[in-house]
Each structure stands twice: as C-alpha cells, then as structure tokens.
N, C-alpha and C positions, 0 to 999 in steps of 0.2 A: 260318786263316778268311780270304780275299781280301774285301775291302772293296770294295763297288761303288757307286760314285754315279751316279744318274742326274741329267738335268737339260733343260732346256727344253721342258718341257711347258707347257700355256696351252690361252686359248682361243683356239678358231680360227671362219670362219666355212665352210660349205661351199666347195669348191672352191679352195679355199686349202690353206697349207702350215705344215710345223713342222717341225722337225728335234730331237731327242733326242739327249743326247748321254751316256756311260757311260764312266766313266775305272774301271780296274783295275790289280795290281799287274802291273809287266813280265814277271813269271812267268808268272800267271796268262794272260796276253795272250799268248805264247808255246806255251802247253801246250795250252790249253781254246780250243774253240767258242764264240763270244761269241753269245748269242741274247738277240731281243728276244721277251717275252710280253705281252698283256695282256688283263685282265680287269674287263671289263662289268659294271654290280650285275645282281647275283643268276646271275650265269653263273659257267661256267669258266672257269679259265688256262688262255689257247691260243698255241702258238706264231704267234708273227706272223712273225720274219725270222730265219736265223742264217747266222752264217759262219765256215770255219773256221779253226783254229787254223795247220794245217798247210799250205794250198793257199788259202785265201782264196775257195774257193768255196761258193759262196750259195745260199740254200734261201728261198722266201716260199709264205705261206699262199695259197691261191687269192684269198681277198678282197683282198690287198693287191696282186698280180704287178702289176707295170705300175706302180704310182701310190707305191708304197714303196721304198726302196733302202738296203740296208745296206752301209756299206764302215766301212773300219778307219784310222786315223794311228795307224800302228807309232811314231813319234818320240814321239808321246803318249801311250802307251797308249790310247787312246781308241778306242772303238765308235760307231756313228753311225746313228741312221734316220732318213734325209730322208723325209719324207711330204710329199707335194703329192696333190693332187684330193682332199680330204679331204673323208669324206661323213660325216653325223650319225652313221652305225652304227660309226665307228670310233671312238667317245667312248669311253674305259676308263681304266683305270689301266695303265700302261708299267712292266713291268720289264723289265730287263737281269739278263743268267744268263752265270753263267763257271764250268762245273764242274757242281759242287752248290751254287754261292754264290749268291745274290737279293740285290740291291738293293733299297733300301725301296721304291721305284715314283714316277711322276710322273704328274697327270693331265694326260688331255688331252680336251678341250670340244669337240666342233664344231658348230655351231648351224646351222641350216637357212637 
C-alpha cells in the first residue's frame, strides 16, 4: 500500500492562491497517474486534475481549467496543485490519489 501525504491547504480569500503538495513512493510516482480530487460538504468526491505517470499529460475539470495547474517534481516524488484565482466554490477537502491509494485530505477554505 502506498502512503500519500497532502499538505498546503488552508484559508484564502477569493482571488487568492494556494499550492497543495502530495508526496508518494518513487515506484508509485513512476507507474501511476497522480490525481487530485475534492469533496465539498454534502457533495460527492470529484476529480479536479490528473497527470499521467507515463507522459505527464494533464486533465482538468471544467470548473478549474485556466485556474489550477497540476505538475510534478520527479526528483522529490511530489505532485503539486497550484490553485490561482480561487473562488468560494473551491472550498472542499482536497485528496491526492495514486493508483488505488488515497491520502487523508487537506482542507481548503475560500472566503468571499
């Protein structure tokens, strides 16, 4: 089982920025897609962004395109989610996922 650890959540104002980080094992980092999901209160967990393990291609939910960027630091086995121009509707717990393993999540709260 891969251990994933997220960090970087917190409180931001609308229009502000936060960067989330997720670290995993070197093996998982090389083999699997790395994904960020989020779950708002009372709502389902949804995919926000993904980066492929093989070729670094990225995908984004329509709601975050142009505002969020997912990228890797291969030397550190880290994946990041840069979140710019944050909106109150981005408030959620954000989870990192690799293969079938999940992190514990980090809270992001955006005030109007």
